[in-house]
C-alpha positions as CSV (number, residue, x, y, z in Angstrom):
1,M,-143.1,93.0,-119.0
2,Q,-141.0,90.8,-117.0
3,T,-137.4,91.1,-116.8
4,K,-135.0,88.5,-118.6
5,Y,-131.7,87.1,-117.2
6,L,-129.7,85.7,-120.5
7,Q,-126.6,84.5,-119.9
8,K,-123.8,84.0,-122.0
9,G,-123.2,80.1,-122.6
10,A,-127.3,79.6,-121.2
11,Q,-129.9,77.9,-123.1
12,A,-133.3,80.0,-123.8
13,K,-136.3,78.8,-125.6
14,I,-137.4,80.7,-129.0
15,A,-141.1,82.0,-127.9
16,S,-142.5,81.6,-130.5
17,T,-141.3,78.0,-132.5
18,G,-140.4,76.4,-129.0
19,Q,-137.0,75.3,-130.2
20,I,-134.1,75.1,-127.7
21,V,-130.8,77.7,-128.9
22,E,-127.7,78.5,-126.7
23,V,-126.7,82.3,-125.7
24,K,-123.5,83.4,-127.4
25,R,-123.8,87.0,-127.0
26,V,-126.2,89.2,-125.1
27,S,-126.3,92.9,-125.8
28,D,-127.1,95.5,-123.8
29,H,-129.6,97.0,-127.2
30,G,-132.2,94.3,-127.0
31,F,-130.8,91.7,-128.7
32,S,-129.0,89.0,-128.4
33,V,-126.9,86.2,-131.1
34,V,-127.8,82.8,-130.7
35,R,-126.4,79.5,-131.7
36,F,-129.7,76.6,-133.2
37,Q,-128.7,73.7,-132.3
38,T,-128.2,72.5,-136.5
39,G,-125.8,74.9,-136.6
40,G,-125.7,78.4,-137.8
41,D,-125.2,82.2,-135.7
42,Y,-128.2,85.2,-135.2
43,M,-129.2,87.5,-134.4
44,I,-132.5,88.0,-132.1
45,L,-134.8,90.4,-130.1
46,N,-134.3,89.0,-126.4
47,D,-138.7,90.0,-126.9
48,R,-138.6,86.7,-128.6
49,L,-136.7,84.4,-126.4
50,E,-137.4,82.7,-123.3
51,T,-135.4,81.5,-120.6
52,V,-134.8,77.5,-119.8
53,E,-135.0,76.4,-116.2
54,S,-133.0,73.1,-115.8
55,Q,-134.7,70.8,-113.4
56,Q,-132.2,69.2,-110.9
57,V,-132.1,65.3,-111.4
58,R,-132.6,63.6,-108.1
59,H,-129.7,60.5,-107.7
């Protein structure tokens, strides 16, 4: 199993739906609190989240 590096304030993707969410809190007990772009904070298992790699923009 791949180790996930979820951080507070970072963006993550819900694996099953592909929705991008903002990570509000990360717990040592296997879940995180995330905020959807449409609003609302929800608890979700860390196994259901994927880290989002931000691409660097070259000018």
